C-alpha positions in Angstrom: 8.9 -169.3 137.2 6.5 -171.8 135.8 7.0 -174.5 138.5 6.7 -172.0 141.4 3.6 -171.7 143.6 1.4 -168.6 143.5 3.8 -166.8 145.9 6.7 -167.5 143.6 8.3 -170.1 145.8 10.0 -173.1 144.1 9.5 -176.6 145.3 12.1 -177.8 147.8 12.9 -180.9 145.8 13.5 -178.9 142.5 17.1 -180.4 142.3 15.4 -183.8 141.9 13.1 -182.7 139.1 13.9 -184.8 136.1 11.5 -184.5 133.2 13.7 -186.5 130.9 13.8 -189.7 133.0 10.7 -189.3 135.1 7.4 -189.3 133.2 5.6 -187.8 136.3 8.0 -184.8 136.2 7.5 -184.5 132.5 3.7 -184.4 132.9 4.1 -181.7 135.6 6.3 -179.7 133.2 3.8 -180.0 130.3 0.8 -179.0 132.5 2.7 -176.0 134.0 4.0 -174.7 130.7 1.1 -175.5 128.4 3.5 -177.1 125.9 1.8 -178.9 123.0 3.3 -181.0 120.2 3.3 -181.5 116.5 4.7 -184.5 114.7 6.4 -184.5 111.3 7.6 -187.7 109.5 10.8 -188.0 111.4 10.7 -185.3 114.2 8.6 -184.0 117.0 8.2 -180.3 117.7 7.2 -178.8 121.1 5.3 -175.5 120.9 4.9 -173.1 123.7 2.4 -170.4 124.4 4.8 -167.6 123.6 5.7 -168.3 119.9 8.7 -170.5 120.6 9.4 -174.1 119.5 11.9 -176.8 119.7 12.3 -179.7 117.3 13.9 -183.1 117.9 14.5 -185.9 115.5 12.9 -189.2 116.4 15.6 -191.8 117.0 15.0 -195.6 116.8 11.2 -194.9 116.5 11.0 -193.5 120.0 8.6 -190.7 119.6 8.0 -190.3 123.4 11.6 -189.7 124.1 11.9 -187.2 121.3 8.8 -185.3 122.6 10.2 -185.3 126.1 13.5 -183.9 124.9 11.8 -181.2 122.8 9.7 -180.1 125.7 12.7 -179.8 128.0 14.7 -177.9 125.4 11.8 -175.5 124.9 11.2 -175.0 128.6 15.0 -174.5 129.2 15.0 -171.8 126.5 12.6 -169.7 128.7 15.0 -169.6 131.6 16.8 -166.3 131.8 20.5 -166.4 131.1 21.5 -165.2 134.6 19.6 -168.1 136.1 21.6 -170.6 134.1 24.9 -169.7 135.8 
């Protein structure tokens, strides 16, 4: 998993990880996943290193919130289905 250490252990406080509401957590997610962004007129697209993308419409001019949501959606799409249960 992307946020695990080299031995594959997840951080103990993973339940508190909140990249939508905590910009420090968002930055950790972006660094760990190598997500990058593209911007269209009214949307932001997050691109991952494995040919995946997630696009979110910009609401009320808030480009940063749209980028955060796109990044989280993209990262969530990489989680295996059995881990989501």
